[in-house]
N, C-alpha and C positions, 0 to 999 in steps of 0.2 A: 732468334729473329728479332729484327727491329720492329718496334711498335709503330703503326701508322697512326699519326695524329690528324684528326679532321678539325677544320676551323669551327669555333663555337659561335661566331656571329657573322653577320653579313659583311661587315667591313673587311675583316680578315680574309673571307672567302673571295671578295672582289679583288683584293690586292694580290692573292695567289693566282687568280685567273689572269691578271695582267702579266704576271711573270711566267706563266706557262708557255710551252712552245706553241707557235702559230704557223699556219701555212704561209701567211704573208706577214713577215716580221715588220714591226714598227721601227722608227729611227733609233739608232744606237745612242745611248747616253754616255757622256764623258765624265770621268772622275778625275779631279785635279788635286794632287798631293804635294806637300813640301817635305823635303828631306831634313836631316839633322842641321845642316848648314846651307843657306842660300845667300845669293848676292842680290843687290838692288836691281840689277838688270833682269835677273831670273824671276824675281817677284813681280816686276812689271810685265814680263812675257806671260806668266801663269795668269795674272789678272786679266790681261787683254784676250787671251784664249777663252777665258771664262765668259767675257762680255760677248765675244763673237758667237759663242754657243750657249747663251744664257738660258734659253728655254729648254735645253736638253743637256745641262751640265750641272754637276755638283762639285763644290769647291770646299775643301777642308783647309783651314788656316793653321791648325796645330801642327808642329813639327813631329815627324815620325822617325824613330830610330830602328836600326836593324833591317832596313829594307835594302837588300843587295840583289837586284833582279837577275844578274848574270851568273850568280853563284848558286850552288846546290842548297835548297832550302831557304834562299834569300827572298823568294817570291811568294812565300806563304802568306805574308801580310797583305800583299796585293790581291791575292785570291779572296782573303777574308773581307777586304773592303769592297771588292766587286760583288760578293754575295750580299753583303749588307746593304749596298746602295742600289743593286740591280744595274750596274754599269758595265758595258761591254768593252769600253776603251779607257785606259788609265794613262794620264800624263803626269809623270813624277819628275820633280826638279830637285837637283842637288848641286852643290858647289864644293870643289876641292882644289888643291894645288895641282894635282895631276890631271884632273878633268874639270876645268873652270866652266861655269855656266852650262852645266850638263842637263840634258833633257832626255828622258826615257819614255817612249811611247809603247805601251803594251796593249795587245788585243787579247780578249779571252774567249774561250768556247766552254759553255756549260760552267762558267765561273772558275775555269782553270786557265792558266797562262797558255795562249796559243802561239804567239810569236812576240818578239821584242826587237826594238830598234833604238839605238842611242846616238843622239846628235848634239853637237856643240853650237852655241849661239854666238854669232859675230855680227857686227855692224847693225845693231838693233836700233830701230826708230819707232817711237810710240805714236799713237794716234794724235796726241796733243802737239806733236812736232810738225804736223801738216796743216796748211791753211787752205781752205776751200769754202765754197758756199754751203752753209749748213743745210740748205734745202736738198742737197744731193745726198745727205747722210742715208745709208741703207736702213731699212726698217728692220726691227728685231724679228727674227724668225723667218725672213724671206729666203727663198730658194736661191742658192748661188750658182753661177757658172764656175767651172774649174778647168783651167787650161794648162797643158804641160808642154813646154817648149824645150827642144833638145833631143839628140839622138840617144843620150845617156839613159833616158827612161825606157828605151827599148833594148839597149845593148848591155848595159852594166847591171849586174845582179843586185847590188846594193840599192841602186836607184829604182829598179823595177819593184823591189820590195818596199821602198820608201813611198813610191807612187800609190801602191795599194793601201798603205796605211793612211796617207793623206786623204785619199778618196773616202775611206770609211769615216775619218774624223770630221770632214767638213761637209759632205754632201747632204747629211740629214736623212729624212725619210724618202725611200725610193717611191716615185709616183709615175703613172703612165702618161698623164696629161698635165699640162701647166699653162697658165695664162702668161703670155709674154710681157704683158704690162706689169706683172709683179716681179720681173727679173731686174734687180737694181744693183747687183754687186757681182764681182768676179774675183777669184783667186788666181793669180798668175804665178806659176811655178816654173823657173828657168834653170836648166842644168848648166852650171858654169864650168864644172870640171867633173871627173868621174866620181868624186866624193863630196861635191858642194853644190847646194841648191839655193837659189835666190827666191824668196817668197814675198809677194806684196799683195795687199788687199786694195782693190779699186772700186770706185763707184761708176755706174754706167750713166752717161748723159746722152739723151736722144736729141738729135738736131735734124732739121729739114734737109732732105736730099733731092727734092724735085720728083720723087716717086712715092709709091705707097710704103715702101720699106724705109724707115728713118736711118740716118747715119749715126753710128754709135761712137762715142768718145769715151776714153777711160780717164778717170780723175783719181789720183792716188789719195786715199784717205787713211792708210795705215791700219795695222802696223806693217812694217817690212823688216826683213832680217835675212841673214845668210845662215843656213843650217849645214854643218859639216858632219857627214856620216862617220861615226867612230866604230861602233860595233853593231852587229845585228844577228839575230837568231831565228832561223826559219823553223816552222813546225816539222815534225816527223811526217813521213809519208802516210803512216797509219792514221795519225790525228787529222791530217789534211783530208784524207778520204772520208773519215767519219764526219768531219765538220761540213764538208761539201754535199752531203746527202740531202736530197730534197724530197719532201713528202709528196706523194701523189695525191692529186685532188680527188675527193670522194666522188664516186660515180653518182650522176643524178639519178633520182628515183623515177622510173618510167611512169608517165602519166597515161592512165587508161583513157581510151576513147578520145584522144587528142592527136591531131596530125598537123603537119605544116604544109602550106600550099605557097607556091612562088608568087601568086597573085593576091590571094586573100589573106595570106599570113597564117595565123593560128586558127585552126578549125576544130570545134568540139562537136561530139555526137552525144545526143541526149536520148535516152530510152524512157518511154512513157508506157506504163502497163495498160492492158485493155480496160476500158471504163464500162462497168455494168450499170447502165443508166436506169434499167428497170428496177433495180434494187435500191436505188438511191431515193431517200425521202426528200421530196421537193417541198420547200416552204410554200404555204397558202397565203401569199401576200400580193396576188395580182389585183390590179385595179377593177377588172370587170367581174370579179367573183360575186359581189353583192347583186349586181344587175342580173347575172346569170341565175342566181338562186331565186330572185324575184320573178323572173320570167318562168322559171320552172315551176314555181308555186302556182302561178296563175294558170299555167297549162294543165296542171294536175286538177285544179278546180274545174276546169271545163270538161275534163274526161270523167268526172264522177257520174254514175247512173242517176236517172230521174227520181227513182224511189228514195235515193239517199239524199236528194237535194232538199233543203229546208222547205216546208210547206208555206204556200202563200195564201192569204185570205182570198178565196174565189167568189165568196158570196158578196153581192152588192147590197148596199143598204136599201131597205124597202122604202117605197114612196108612200107618203101618207095618203090613205084613201079618203076620198072625199065623201 
């Protein structure tokens, strides 16, 4: 049997708790890797993807050999890096004569490869090639809109899979409520053909519309590129079923003597034991105690019998006889 090792200090314990499964998962981190050979265009693409996801991305600049995701055993290195960095999405770039400017996006489940999609980059334009007012630059870490245009995302199997991967990579942490004032960017994904998608990054500009709702305009800030789907690998049915399992929320512990009312809201009932006042020692600190004692002492003095009263001199002084 394998020996279970427990953390020896608080720092390691806290790090393991962050990586442990949760009922509500945090945003997925992205790992960016370079292959044995890359082109200048591919290096720019990987760098700009890292800048778009700077707060939730890890980038390795060293070149990695022996990574062949679509071959048997060729994805073991990706699983190792996923476990090491605790990243759920891996973007791997490589360049060859057969597949130039090649980008492989992999998703993992429990640090094992879940699915893969391979795309080629065409007509790439970097952020620096766009001119716009720098005040419109999206803030780092802001929540983006993601829009998908075209019937291919609903009808073509490859594009349906690509849509899921893009959503996981760019949407960040899933939240229930969001402040509309903080929405300042949008990713526009357009299906040009059954295997090609045009992606561009735009900033949102709010203008007066004569009503409460402002008029929104899109300002292209880059990057933009065409992505041609070359290969993809879907997960097996068993792995998909296991990954889609959701943990049931723990049942709330019943609160005793607490009820809910439609008008008053939360109502509590308090039980007070019987108070035995006769057995309670009362403090003798009342203001009239001294006066009462004094009056009682005077009353007792008046009730004393005459025989016990102190004698008074009843004899009068004799008058001098003449």
